[in-house]
N, C-alpha and C positions, 0 to 999 in steps of 0.2 A: 503493497498499499503506500502511496507515494505520499509526502510531508503534507501536499495541499488537500490528496483525500483524510489522509489524517485531523488535520484543523477543520474540514467540513462535519465532520462522521463529529467529532467532539462539542462542537457549535451547535448541531443537532439535536445531543444528547443534553444539553443546556439546556436549550428553547425549550423543551420537553420536559423535562424538570420542572422548569419556570411555571412552565403552564400546570402544571398538577398541583403546585404550591398556591397560583393564584385562584385554581378553583376549590382550594379547601378539603385536597383528596388527598391520599395517604398513597406516599412513593417508598416503594422497598427496593432495596438494593441486594442483592446476595454475592458471596463470596467465598465460597466453597461453606463452609460449617457457620459464616459468619453474619450477621444478616442486620441492616440498618433499616429502620423505619421511620422516616421522616411524617409528620402530620404538622399541616396547618390550620388554625378553627380561628373565624371573626369573635372577638371579642365587643360588647356593647357597652362603653363605660358611658354612655349619654342616656342612662336610666332615668335619672334626678332621681333617686329611692337610694334610700339608706335607712339600717336597721341598726336598733338599738336596742339592747335588755330591757324588757318588760316592767323590772324593778325601777325603770330610771323615771326621772319626771320630765313629762312632755312640754311642763310649764316653763323649762329650764333653760328649752332650747332658745341660744343665743347668738346671732350675725358674727363673725368673728373676722373677715374679709373674705377678699375676690381678688385673683390674679390670673394672669393668662398662665397657661404652662402648654408642655406636650404631654398626652398622654397614648398609649398601647392601644389599636388597632386591631391587631395580632397577636396570636401565639404560636409558637413553632416548638414544636415536640419534640426531639430526635431520639430515638431508642438504640441503642445499640445491644441487641439482644445477649451475645459471645460476651463482650464487655460485662454486662448486669451479672450474669449468669454468673461471672468469674467473681464478684464483687460480693454475691452472696455467699460465695463458699469463705469467704474472707471474713466480711462482717454478716454476722445471723441477720443483722435489722436492713442489708443491701447496700445500695449506695445511693444515697438523695437526689444525685444525679440519673435519677435509672425512671423514664427519661429524665433529659436534660429540656430542660424547656427557656426561651427564650421572649421576651414580648419585642413588637417590631410593630413597623409601620404606625411610625409614632405622629398626631394630628393634633393641630392646635387646638385651645380648647379654655373656657374661663372656668377656674377652679374656686367652688364656694365653699367656705370653710362654716359650720357652724358648734358649738361647745354645747354641752350638758352637763347637769350634773345624774351621777347613776351610785349604786352601792362599790365600792371598792374592788380591786379583784383580789382574792386572798394572798395571789402571791407577789401582791407589792408592797414590799416592807415598809414605804411611807404613806401605804392608804391612802391615798389620792381617788375624791370624788369626782373629781374634773376632766371630761374626756370630749374628745371633739373626733369631728366627721365631715367629709368633702364630698361633696356632687359634680358634675360636669355637665359643662354645655357647649357644644358648637357653636362659634363665633353669628353662624348665621340665624341662630335660633333669639339672638337678643337682636331687639331692634337700633336702628342706627344710632337712634338720639340717645339710648342707654350706653352704646359705643364710646360714642362721645363722651360723657361725662364718666365713664369707668378711666378713660383714657388721662384724665386730671388726676397730678397725682396724690394733689391734697382735697380731694372729694372726703368729705368726712363722713364718719364710719355707720352715723346713722342715715345717711342719703342713700349711699351704697345700699344700706340692708335693705330700703324703698323698694329698690329693682325687682326682690322675691319675697313671696307669699310661702308662708311654711304652713305645710297641715299635716297634722297627727292622725294615724290608726290602726289598732290592731287588730290583725284579720284571725280567721280562723282557721286551724287545719285540722285533718283528718290522721284520727291515730287507734292504734291497732294495742289491745286490752284483753285480760285475762274476762269472759265471760262466766262470773262465780255462778251465778245459776243456774248455766248450763255445763259447770264442769263438777268433776269428782274427785277427792281430793282423799289418799289413805292415810292413817293414823300413821304416825312416828315417833321420834325422837332422836336428839342429838346422841350423837356415839364418834369421838373422838371430833367432832368438830364438822360433822356431815348427816344430813338429814338420810335416817334410815329406814323404810318403812317399818310398822310390827310384824305386820305381813309380808314376808317376803314375794307372796306370789301374787301382793297386789300390786297394780297398775296404775297409776294416777291416767284420769283422760282429763284434758284439760281441750275447752274450747275459747276462740276467741268472737270478738266481736268489733267493730268496725267504731268510732264514736269521734262528733264532732268538738274540738275542744278551742279555746283562746291560743293562738301563737304564744310563744315565749318570747317574743319580741315586738316591738314596736314598730311600722312603716313609719318615716318621715320624708314629706312629699315635696320639694321645693318647685315654684313655677317661675317663670322669668314674670315680671309685668312692667310694660313700658309705660315710659313717664307721659306718652301722650295719655293713655286708660286713666295714669293716677292723676291728671290734670282735669280730664272732661268728670271722673269721679268726686273729684274735692267739687267740684260744680254744683 
């Protein structure tokens, strides 16, 4: 094969891999016993939603600031099956790089940060009850008048806070629990720390059911409000 043909083949292979990655499909390359799998997934950081623990105080949510940043819109995972198998033999928990994940395709965004009060985390030696979260907006999700105001570095915090509306709500979720009325449990007692049936021939019959319960998290939704709307509402 001539040098030119090698270049053409290499170029075609590179272009084909790029097409697979762009489409979000999984591309796999095998070489002997080694297999490398690359997967690209789309991310959506522009949900305008955040979750805080249900023990938090929703009324404590406060605007902290807004700034222009870059956020990733794709996630690329590379899995080397052979290397992961070798890592699992050496380390019982395997490797944190199996698969190895990279964030890519950065896009401009407005990062809006809020704070709130909640229960301290047990692992926090300082027992802080102050927490923050951020939501992201595409530039075109904000009106031109908001862009102009946010571009002013000396914009008052209270004025910037007025460009966004905050609502909180608690969803319900489906949970599978034991249906005690339809279940049968064998009698017994603890022997050496283990629950042992009094009748070794008895078998527990456990039935489950699905119930609707409040979520363990409070959802915070942030919506943009244009200065035009604010002015008309005030009038």
